[in-house]
C-alpha positions as CSV (number, residue, x, y, z in Angstrom):
1,M,53.3,186.3,46.5
2,N,51.3,184.0,48.5
3,N,50.8,184.3,52.2
4,R,52.2,180.9,53.2
5,S,54.0,181.0,56.5
6,T,57.4,179.4,57.1
7,S,55.6,176.3,58.3
8,R,57.6,173.3,57.4
9,I,56.9,171.0,54.4
10,R,59.3,168.3,55.1
11,R,62.3,167.3,53.0
12,A,60.0,164.3,52.3
13,V,58.2,166.4,49.7
14,A,61.6,167.1,48.2
15,V,62.5,163.5,47.8
16,I,59.6,162.1,45.9
17,A,61.9,161.3,43.0
18,G,61.4,159.4,39.9
19,L,62.5,156.1,38.4
20,A,65.7,157.6,37.2
21,A,66.8,158.1,40.7
22,A,65.5,154.7,41.7
23,S,68.0,153.2,39.3
24,V,71.1,154.8,40.6
25,V,73.0,153.6,37.7
26,L,76.2,155.3,38.8
27,S,78.3,153.4,36.5
28,G,76.8,155.3,33.6
29,C,75.7,152.0,31.9
30,L,72.4,152.8,30.2
31,Y,70.6,150.3,28.1
32,A,69.0,150.2,24.6
33,M,66.9,147.3,23.2
34,I,67.7,147.9,19.5
35,P,70.5,145.4,18.4
36,E,73.5,147.0,17.0
37,G,73.0,147.5,13.3
38,A,69.2,147.1,13.3
39,E,67.4,149.1,10.8
40,P,64.9,151.6,12.3
41,K,61.3,151.3,11.3
42,P,59.8,153.9,8.9
43,S,58.1,156.6,11.0
44,V,54.3,156.2,11.2
45,T,51.8,159.0,11.7
46,H,48.2,158.2,12.8
47,A,45.2,160.4,12.4
48,P,44.4,162.3,15.6
49,D,41.4,161.4,17.7
50,T,39.2,164.4,17.8
51,E,35.8,162.9,18.7
52,G,33.9,165.0,21.1
53,V,36.6,167.7,21.4
54,A,35.4,171.2,22.1
55,E,35.7,173.6,19.1
56,E,38.3,175.8,20.8
57,L,40.6,172.9,21.5
58,L,40.3,171.4,17.9
59,P,43.5,173.3,16.7
60,Y,45.4,171.3,19.4
61,Y,43.7,168.0,19.1
62,G,43.7,168.1,15.4
63,Q,47.4,168.7,14.8
64,T,49.5,166.5,12.7
65,L,52.7,165.3,14.1
66,A,56.0,165.6,12.2
67,W,58.3,162.8,13.4
68,S,62.1,162.7,13.0
69,E,64.7,160.1,13.8
70,C,66.5,161.0,17.1
71,G,68.6,157.9,17.7
72,T,68.7,154.4,16.4
73,G,65.1,153.0,16.7
74,F,63.7,156.2,18.1
75,D,61.8,159.1,16.6
76,C,60.9,162.4,18.3
77,T,58.3,165.1,17.8
78,D,56.9,168.2,19.4
79,V,53.2,168.7,20.5
80,T,51.7,172.1,20.9
81,A,49.5,172.6,23.9
82,P,47.6,175.5,25.5
83,L,49.6,177.4,28.1
84,D,46.4,177.6,30.1
85,W,43.9,174.9,29.6
86,E,41.1,177.1,31.1
87,N,41.8,179.9,28.5
88,P,43.3,178.0,25.5
89,G,43.6,181.1,23.5
90,D,46.1,182.7,25.9
91,G,49.3,181.2,24.6
92,E,51.0,178.0,23.7
93,I,53.7,175.7,25.1
94,T,55.7,172.8,23.5
95,L,55.8,169.3,24.7
96,S,58.7,167.1,23.8
97,V,57.8,163.5,22.8
98,V,59.9,160.4,21.9
99,R,58.7,157.1,20.4
100,H,60.1,153.7,20.2
101,Q,57.9,151.9,17.7
102,A,56.8,148.3,18.6
103,T,59.3,145.7,17.4
104,G,56.2,143.4,16.7
105,T,52.7,144.3,15.8
106,A,51.7,147.4,17.9
107,K,48.6,147.3,20.1
108,G,48.8,151.0,20.2
109,S,50.8,153.5,22.3
110,L,52.0,153.0,25.9
111,L,52.7,156.4,27.6
112,T,55.2,156.3,30.4
113,N,56.3,158.8,33.1
114,P,59.3,158.2,35.4
115,G,58.2,160.5,38.2
116,G,59.7,163.4,39.9
117,P,57.8,165.6,39.4
118,G,60.5,166.9,37.1
119,A,62.2,163.7,35.7
120,S,62.5,163.6,31.9
121,G,60.4,160.9,30.2
122,V,62.1,161.6,26.9
123,E,65.6,160.7,28.4
124,L,64.2,157.6,30.2
125,I,62.9,156.0,27.1
126,R,65.6,157.1,24.7
127,D,68.5,156.3,27.0
128,S,67.3,153.3,29.0
129,L,64.3,151.8,27.3
130,D,64.6,148.4,28.8
131,F,64.9,149.7,32.3
132,A,61.6,151.5,31.9
133,V,59.7,148.6,30.3
134,G,60.1,144.9,29.7
135,A,60.7,143.2,26.4
136,E,57.1,142.0,26.1
137,L,55.9,145.6,26.1
138,I,58.6,146.8,23.7
139,D,57.6,144.1,21.3
140,N,53.8,144.9,21.5
141,Y,53.5,148.7,22.1
142,D,54.9,151.9,20.7
143,V,56.5,153.0,23.8
144,I,56.2,156.8,24.4
145,G,58.2,159.0,26.6
146,F,57.4,162.7,27.1
147,D,58.7,165.7,29.0
148,P,55.8,167.1,31.0
149,R,55.3,170.9,30.8
150,G,58.0,172.7,32.7
151,V,60.4,169.7,32.3
152,G,63.6,169.0,30.1
153,Q,63.1,169.6,26.4
154,S,59.4,170.8,26.8
155,S,58.7,174.5,27.6
156,A,60.8,174.4,30.7
157,V,61.1,176.0,34.2
158,A,64.5,177.8,34.3
159,C,66.0,179.3,37.4
160,F,69.7,179.5,38.3
161,D,72.9,178.9,36.3
162,A,75.2,176.1,37.4
163,A,77.0,178.2,40.0
164,G,73.6,179.5,41.4
165,M,72.3,175.9,41.6
166,D,75.6,174.8,43.5
167,D,75.1,177.6,46.0
168,Y,71.4,176.7,46.4
169,L,71.8,173.0,46.7
170,Y,75.1,172.5,48.5
171,S,76.0,175.7,50.5
172,I,76.1,175.4,54.2
173,P,74.3,177.9,56.4
174,T,76.5,180.0,58.7
175,A,73.8,180.1,61.5
176,E,73.4,177.2,64.0
177,R,70.9,174.6,62.7
178,G,67.4,175.0,64.1
179,T,67.7,178.6,65.2
180,P,65.6,181.4,63.9
181,A,68.7,182.9,62.1
182,W,69.2,179.5,60.4
183,E,65.6,179.4,59.1
184,A,65.9,183.0,58.0
185,E,69.2,182.3,56.1
186,L,67.5,179.3,54.4
187,L,64.4,181.2,53.5
188,E,66.5,183.9,51.9
189,G,68.0,181.3,49.6
190,H,64.5,180.0,48.7
191,Q,63.5,183.6,47.9
192,R,66.5,184.1,45.6
193,F,65.6,180.8,43.9
194,A,62.0,181.6,43.5
195,D,62.8,185.1,42.1
196,A,65.2,183.5,39.5
197,C,62.6,181.0,38.5
198,E,60.0,183.8,37.9
199,A,62.5,185.8,36.1
200,N,63.7,183.1,33.7
201,S,60.7,180.8,33.0
202,D,58.9,182.9,30.5
203,G,55.6,183.2,32.4
204,I,54.8,179.5,32.7
205,L,55.1,179.1,36.4
206,P,51.4,179.4,37.4
207,F,50.5,176.7,34.8
208,I,53.0,174.1,36.0
209,T,50.5,171.9,37.8
210,T,49.7,168.2,37.7
211,V,46.1,168.9,36.5
212,N,47.5,170.7,33.4
213,A,50.0,168.0,32.8
214,A,47.3,165.3,32.8
215,R,45.4,167.4,30.4
216,D,48.5,167.6,28.2
217,M,48.7,163.7,28.5
218,D,45.2,163.5,27.0
219,L,46.3,165.6,24.1
220,I,49.2,163.5,23.5
221,R,47.0,160.4,23.5
222,A,44.8,162.0,21.0
223,V,47.4,163.3,18.5
224,L,49.0,159.8,18.6
225,G,45.7,158.5,17.3
226,D,44.7,156.4,20.3
227,T,41.1,156.4,21.5
228,Q,42.1,155.4,25.0
229,L,45.3,156.0,27.1
230,N,47.5,153.1,28.0
231,Y,50.0,154.3,30.8
232,L,52.7,153.2,33.0
233,G,53.5,155.7,35.6
234,Y,56.2,155.5,38.4
235,S,56.4,157.3,41.7
236,Y,55.0,160.8,41.1
237,G,53.8,159.4,37.8
238,T,51.2,157.5,39.7
239,F,49.7,160.8,40.9
240,L,49.7,162.1,37.3
241,G,48.0,158.9,36.1
242,A,45.4,158.9,38.8
243,T,44.6,162.6,38.1
244,Y,44.2,161.7,34.4
245,A,41.8,158.8,35.3
246,S,39.8,161.2,37.5
247,L,39.7,163.9,34.7
248,Y,39.1,161.5,31.7
249,P,37.6,158.2,33.1
250,E,36.1,157.3,29.7
251,K,39.5,157.7,28.0
252,A,41.4,155.7,30.7
253,G,42.5,152.3,29.1
254,R,45.0,150.1,30.8
255,L,46.7,152.1,33.6
256,V,49.5,150.7,35.9
257,L,50.6,153.0,38.8
258,D,53.9,151.7,40.4
259,G,55.2,153.1,43.6
260,A,52.1,155.1,44.3
261,I,51.6,158.5,46.0
262,D,48.5,158.8,48.2
263,P,46.7,161.9,46.7
264,A,44.8,162.3,50.0
265,V,47.6,162.9,52.4
266,S,48.9,166.4,53.3
267,G,52.4,167.7,52.7
268,L,53.1,167.2,56.4
269,D,51.9,163.7,56.3
270,V,54.0,163.0,53.2
271,G,57.0,164.2,55.0
272,A,56.4,162.1,58.2
273,T,55.7,159.0,56.2
274,Q,58.7,159.3,54.0
275,A,61.1,160.1,56.9
276,L,59.9,156.8,58.5
277,G,60.3,155.1,55.2
278,F,63.9,156.2,54.7
279,E,64.8,155.4,58.3
280,S,63.5,151.8,57.7
281,A,65.4,151.5,54.4
282,L,68.5,152.8,56.2
283,R,68.2,150.2,58.9
284,A,67.7,147.5,56.2
285,Y,70.9,148.8,54.5
286,M,72.7,148.9,57.8
287,Q,71.8,145.2,58.7
288,D,73.1,144.2,55.2
289,C,76.3,146.2,55.6
290,L,77.0,144.7,59.1
291,D,76.4,141.2,57.6
292,S,78.8,141.8,54.8
293,G,81.9,141.9,57.1
294,E,83.1,145.0,55.2
295,C,81.1,147.6,57.0
296,P,82.7,150.8,58.4
297,F,80.3,150.5,61.3
298,A,80.2,147.7,64.0
299,G,78.0,146.2,66.6
300,S,74.2,146.0,66.4
301,V,72.1,147.9,64.0
302,D,71.1,150.3,66.8
303,E,74.7,150.9,67.7
304,A,75.7,151.4,63.9
305,M,72.8,153.8,63.5
306,A,73.9,155.8,66.6
307,D,77.5,155.9,65.1
308,L,76.0,157.2,61.7
309,G,74.2,159.8,63.7
310,A,77.5,160.9,65.2
311,L,79.0,161.0,61.7
312,L,76.2,163.3,60.5
313,A,76.6,165.5,63.6
314,S,80.4,165.6,62.9
315,V,80.3,166.8,59.3
316,D,77.4,169.2,60.4
317,A,79.9,170.8,62.8
318,V,83.0,170.5,60.7
319,P,82.2,170.1,57.0
320,L,84.7,168.1,54.7
321,E,86.3,169.8,51.7
322,N,86.0,168.0,48.5
323,G,88.5,168.1,45.7
324,D,86.6,170.7,43.8
325,G,86.3,173.0,46.8
326,R,82.8,172.2,47.8
327,M,82.2,171.4,51.4
328,L,80.2,168.3,52.5
329,G,77.9,169.2,55.4
330,A,75.2,167.1,56.9
331,D,72.4,168.1,54.4
332,S,74.6,166.9,51.4
333,L,75.5,163.7,53.2
334,M,71.8,163.1,53.9
335,T,71.1,163.7,50.1
336,A,73.7,161.1,49.3
337,I,72.1,158.7,51.7
338,I,68.8,159.2,50.2
339,A,70.0,158.7,46.7
340,A,71.5,155.4,47.5
341,L,68.4,154.1,49.4
342,Y,66.3,154.1,46.3
343,S,67.8,150.8,45.2
344,A,69.6,148.0,47.1
345,D,71.8,147.8,44.0
346,S,73.4,151.0,45.2
347,W,74.1,150.0,48.8
348,P,77.8,149.3,48.0
349,Y,78.2,152.9,46.9
350,L,76.8,154.0,50.2
351,T,79.2,151.8,52.2
352,Q,82.0,153.3,50.2
353,A,80.8,156.8,50.9
354,F,80.6,156.1,54.6
355,D,84.0,154.5,54.7
356,E,85.6,157.4,52.9
357,T,83.7,160.1,54.8
358,L,84.9,158.6,58.1
359,Q,88.4,159.0,56.8
360,G,87.8,162.7,55.7
361,D,87.1,162.0,52.0
362,P,83.7,163.2,50.8
363,S,84.3,162.3,47.1
364,T,81.8,159.4,46.9
365,A,79.2,161.1,49.0
366,F,79.3,164.0,46.5
367,L,79.1,161.4,43.7
368,L,75.8,160.2,45.2
369,A,74.5,163.6,46.0
370,D,75.4,164.9,42.5
371,F,73.6,161.9,40.9
372,Y,70.5,162.8,42.9
373,N,70.7,166.5,41.9
374,G,71.5,165.8,38.2
375,R,75.0,167.3,38.4
376,E,77.8,166.1,36.2
377,N,81.3,167.7,35.9
378,G,80.1,170.9,37.4
379,A,77.1,171.3,35.0
380,Y,73.4,170.3,35.6
381,I,72.2,167.9,32.9
382,D,68.5,168.6,33.5
383,N,66.2,171.0,35.2
384,S,64.6,168.3,37.5
385,S,65.2,170.4,40.7
386,E,63.6,173.5,39.3
387,A,60.5,171.7,37.8
388,F,60.2,169.6,41.0
389,R,59.8,172.9,43.1
390,A,57.5,174.4,40.6
391,Y,55.1,171.5,40.6
392,N,55.0,170.9,44.4
393,C,54.6,174.6,45.1
394,M,51.5,174.7,42.9
395,D,50.1,171.2,43.8
396,Y,50.3,171.2,47.6
397,P,47.8,173.6,49.5
398,V,49.0,175.9,52.2
399,E,49.5,174.3,55.7
400,D,49.6,176.5,58.6
401,D,48.7,174.6,61.8
402,P,51.4,174.8,64.5
403,A,49.8,171.9,66.4
404,A,50.0,169.7,63.3
405,E,53.6,170.7,62.7
406,A,54.6,169.9,66.3
407,A,52.9,166.5,66.1
408,T,54.7,165.8,62.8
409,D,58.1,166.8,64.4
410,A,57.4,164.5,67.3
411,K,56.4,161.6,65.0
412,I,59.6,161.9,62.9
413,A,61.8,162.3,66.0
414,E,60.4,159.2,67.5
415,G,60.2,157.0,64.4
416,A,63.3,158.3,62.4
417,P,65.8,159.5,65.0
418,T,68.8,159.2,62.7
419,I,67.2,161.2,59.9
420,A,65.1,163.6,62.0
421,P,67.7,166.3,62.7
422,Y,68.3,166.9,59.0
423,W,64.7,166.5,57.7
424,S,63.1,169.8,58.5
425,G,63.5,173.3,57.2
426,P,61.5,176.4,56.2
427,D,59.0,175.8,53.6
428,S,60.6,176.7,50.3
429,C,57.1,177.4,48.8
430,A,56.4,180.1,51.4
431,V,58.1,182.5,48.9
432,W,56.9,181.0,45.6
433,P,55.5,183.8,43.3
434,Y,52.1,182.1,42.9
435,P,49.6,180.6,45.4
436,P,49.0,176.8,45.1
437,T,45.9,175.8,43.1
438,G,46.1,172.0,43.9
439,T,44.0,170.1,46.5
440,R,44.6,167.0,48.4
441,G,41.8,164.4,48.4
442,E,40.9,160.9,47.5
443,I,40.8,160.0,43.8
444,T,38.2,157.3,42.9
445,A,38.3,157.7,39.1
446,E,34.7,156.5,38.9
447,G,34.0,154.9,35.5
448,A,37.6,154.4,34.6
449,G,37.6,150.6,34.8
450,P,40.3,148.5,36.6
451,I,43.5,150.4,37.4
452,V,46.5,148.3,38.7
453,V,48.6,149.7,41.6
454,V,52.0,148.2,42.4
455,G,53.6,148.7,45.8
456,T,56.9,147.5,47.4
457,T,56.8,146.7,51.0
458,N,60.0,148.7,52.0
459,D,59.9,151.3,49.4
460,P,61.4,154.4,51.2
461,A,60.3,157.1,48.8
462,T,56.7,156.1,48.3
463,P,56.0,153.9,51.2
464,Y,53.8,150.8,50.8
465,E,50.9,152.2,52.7
466,W,50.4,154.8,50.0
467,S,49.9,152.1,47.3
468,E,47.4,150.4,49.6
469,S,45.5,153.5,50.1
470,L,45.4,154.6,46.4
471,A,44.3,151.0,45.4
472,A,41.5,151.3,48.0
473,Q,40.4,154.8,46.9
474,L,40.1,153.9,43.2
475,E,36.7,152.6,42.3
476,E,38.3,149.5,40.6
477,G,41.7,149.7,42.1
478,V,43.8,146.4,42.0
479,L,46.8,146.1,44.3
480,I,49.9,144.0,43.6
481,T,52.5,143.8,46.3
482,R,56.1,143.2,45.7
483,V,57.9,142.1,48.9
484,G,61.3,143.6,49.0
485,E,63.5,146.7,49.1
486,G,63.8,149.7,46.9
487,H,61.6,152.1,44.9
488,T,58.9,150.7,42.6
489,G,58.2,147.2,41.7
490,Y,57.8,146.4,38.0
491,N,60.7,145.4,35.8
492,K,62.9,144.8,38.9
493,G,63.4,141.0,38.2
494,N,60.3,139.8,40.1
495,S,58.6,137.5,37.6
496,C,55.4,137.5,39.6
497,V,55.0,141.3,39.4
498,D,56.3,141.5,35.8
499,G,54.0,138.7,34.5
500,A,50.9,140.2,36.2
501,V,51.6,143.7,34.8
502,E,52.4,142.5,31.3
503,A,49.4,140.2,31.1
504,F,47.3,143.2,32.0
505,F,48.8,145.4,29.3
506,L,48.9,142.7,26.6
507,D,45.7,140.8,27.2
508,G,43.7,142.9,29.5
509,T,43.9,140.2,32.1
510,V,43.1,141.9,35.5
511,P,45.5,140.6,38.2
512,E,44.0,139.2,41.4
513,D,43.5,142.0,43.8
514,G,45.9,141.6,46.7
515,L,48.4,139.4,44.7
516,R,51.6,139.2,46.8
517,C,54.8,138.6,45.0
518,E,57.6,137.4,47.3
């Protein structure tokens, strides 16, 4: 067990979610680009790229893939990777990969990652291809989704069963919020979760890191037969892509990093920045709600935010019972709010949730929170919460500076007064079975060539300043700015952003640095 104290890594670290959460497709309407009745292409296997590969890695880089149909227009395979890249003879893991072959003439493969860490890239591509990438890229690239190590259908982190996850994610502490007894109660829950993850994950926990996932990505590139990696990463996927470019600059082809994470900021800084980002997005929502004439709040934005604060305090004091017996407290209501703020398209659901909650009905609030947590009909459809914790507890270094924590608390309280009371808590990684191995620092990716970074001005989950910072750090970083609301910028209906990203992937045309898309 590591010696991390109960210093507070903010809820912010717990809400760097992926593109799937950004969509908030609560209607269940997912998309597929293959016309009904279209004939799938015959599966193609390319010779792996083994040039310059170390001898001990040749069994991995030289493997031949066996593809099988896994849905109309899609084929799937498994890739075998070392459990420990530093000691490749010490065991193996499996990486699940899905491919949609180019509908036209393929320029090669385009790997994608929806973020998280912990979101399934296989599900994103297979279930919602045209949400992940635009039609031009579908026509010109074999679009690849993969589940990173620890995630989904790959060798996966496993912790609690559904009942245990319900207790961990939704239970309401008995002690008063903010007291030592409250912190101890939460930390006991984190300990039970960590113990379950260690018991049920088959020894993979110490190897669930972004560095190892980036090495896996190079392996996938090679066994697909590509000499360079073309990559589109969203949210956390930007950190994965930047890490790849740092490790393999000579293999980095055309990389687009959308909704960037700043690799140089600490966990505390991540938390503070995200708290302010969600408060800003919540105020934008509230203005829209008030303007609609159908808002359950009234008055100015400040007055409505104060009333929302009163609502949060009310359910914190007296939780509301849902039809399934679960109780809605302030933490679950905050999860619902966060889920809805990823996309302006989901703001009507948030209005409905507030309206119902004010009347004592928490059902839509639970619908939003369940969507965020990957819960459907009492079951958990993925392991995103488990994998998320595993990656962050290994990637983020220990922070134990009371003065820095106090300054962070003050910054959040001042800049995010509505969210602040429900943002902090004991560090869940304090009881993780393994000490973190990750470091925080600038990524320059020297020698990698141009890398495009897309930032959205009022992105709550990965605030715009992070995209600015990453683009400035990269030796040849190029920034595209989408002016607007919501998480990530490409394939959101902004022709300026979409055209620049697709020209880069299709023709290698590097966008003008600083391009601003209204």
